Residue, then its C-alpha position, 0 to 999 in steps of 0.5 A: m530197618v536202620v536208617l542212617i542220615a549223614g551230611s555236613t552240619h546244617t544240611g537238615k539231617t535232624l529235620l529229615a529224621q524228625r519227618l521220618l519219625e512222624r511218618y513211620k513212627y521209628p525212633y531216632l538217635s542223634i549222634d550229636h546227643l550221644k557225643m555231648g553225653l559222652i563229653r559232658s559225662k567225662n567218658t571221653d577226653l575228646t572235645v567238640e573240636d576233635d571231629k576226626k577223632l570223634t568220628d572214629y570214637l563214636w562210630k565204634i559205638i554206633k555200629e554196634i547199636i546198629k547191629t543190636n537193632i538189626e538183631n532185635k528186629q527193631n527200627i531206628i533212625i540214626e543221624g549225624c555228621y559222624i558216619p564214615f563214608d566207608w561204613k559198609k565195610d563194618f557189616d556183612k550182607k545180613y546187616l547191609k540188607e537192613i540198612q538204608y543210608v543217605c547223605l544230604i548234600m547242598t550244591k554250591s549254587y544252593i548254598n550261594n542262593y540260600y546261605s542266609n536261610i540255611k543259617k536262619y533255619s538251623n534251629i528249626i528242630e533243635n535249639r542249638i546252644c551254640n549256633e556256630n557261625i558257618d563259614k560259607e566257603e568252608f560249608i561249600r567245600e564240606n558239601k563238595y567233599n561229601l559228594d565226592m566221597c559218596k560217589k567214591y564209596n557208592n553211597r546214596y545221597i540227596l542233592i539239594n540244588d534248587k529248593y529244600e525238598v528232602n524226602l525219603e521213602l522207606 
């Protein structure tokens, strides 16, 4: 099984991946780590600022990693911001039945109520070298956009509204 965890930055994708690793013993791949490896090794001219281009570039690699894992009957969790909402179009039925996708989405009220905690706990799993200052209004817009896109593409999502309790049964 391949588990894809998507969502905006700071929504807890890595935390959920870590919890699943501990519970199911599935390894996980952070798309951010792949991105930084490719950028630092100069295998791409893209930079961390090139979000749209990075999604296109990284997805070409990630979708083939997914296929390889499924073909080899290996489990993996892949988490990151660079999973396109129309991801299903790249797989036929035999692959789709082996993929579980979820997008983590924080509501406007959750962000407004817990904004300081979101920033405070952003390094809980990984120590970000550059813990970017998140613009609250942009963060709200991104999460709303993600919700709209999940609905449009019929993607599974977890809505974080009252308290941060994100769990996923495989």
